[in-house]
C-alpha positions, 0 to 999 in steps of 0.5 A, spaced: 505 465 852 508 458 853 507 451 849 502 449 854 498 456 854 497 455 847 495 447 847 490 449 852 488 455 848 487 452 843 484 446 845 477 444 842 471 444 847 465 439 846 462 440 839 456 444 839 450 444 834 447 450 833 440 450 830 441 458 830 445 462 825 453 462 825 454 468 823 462 471 820 464 477 823 469 482 821 469 488 825 475 494 825 479 499 830 477 506 829 482 509 824 485 503 823 489 503 829 494 496 831 492 495 837 488 489 837 494 483 837 495 484 845 496 478 850 491 483 855 486 484 849 487 477 847 485 474 854 479 480 854 476 475 848 477 468 851 473 471 858 468 475 854 468 467 850 467 463 856 462 466 859 458 466 851 453 460 853 450 463 858 447 469 855 446 465 849 453 466 845 458 461 843 464 463 839 466 458 834 473 460 830 477 467 830 483 472 829 484 478 832 489 481 828 493 488 830 488 492 827 481 488 825 477 482 829 474 476 825 469 471 829 464 466 827 459 465 832 453 463 834 447 466 836 440 464 840 436 470 837 432 469 843 436 471 848 440 476 843 441 480 837 448 481 833 448 488 834 447 487 842 452 481 841 458 486 838 456 492 842 458 487 848 463 484 845 467 491 843 466 493 850 469 488 853 475 488 849 476 496 849 477 493 858 483 490 855 485 495 851 484 500 857 489 496 860 494 497 855 493 504 857 489 505 850 484 510 850 478 510 846 475 511 841 477 504 840 472 502 835 469 504 827 462 504 829 459 498 824 460 491 823 460 487 818 456 480 817 454 474 814 449 468 816 453 462 815 448 457 810 452 451 810 457 447 814 462 448 807 462 456 808 463 456 815 469 451 813 471 455 807 471 462 810 475 459 816 481 456 811 480 464 809 481 468 815 486 463 818 491 465 813 490 473 815 496 472 819 500 468 813 498 474 808 499 480 812 507 478 813 508 477 821 508 469 821 510 464 816 504 459 818 497 461 821 499 456 827 504 461 829 500 466 830 498 467 838 492 471 836 487 466 834 484 459 835 478 456 836 473 456 843 468 452 841 467 447 835 461 449 831 457 445 826 452 448 822 445 444 823 440 444 819 432 441 820 
């Protein structure tokens, strides 16, 4: 990935103010296999995220680690629910894994989710999540991890 590709990928889109819930979601690979941190999986993730608004889903910040994924997503629950969205996400990423020659099963059946209650909660969790690659050791600064970023700049909006 070139520096220009990275700048384009990390370029923030329009700020999205959501009245619906913003979820913090973590999912793991089957048997914690280190299969996610690849260019093809990352590209599949970005393609999936960019199509999300048409289905009522906006992905904010995310980190693809070798054996798990952390993602913040705002959902219009009148269009899609979280379990349905997770099934679609896992299917989309499995296409990238198949492209890499990795056969199924790819995923643990369950996932962890937490509904964010405030802007501070989103910011606090994102600061923790983005440091995952640093704590795990592959990079010294989170900016250097090529499998993370932000698709939409989500803003928590309370009525």
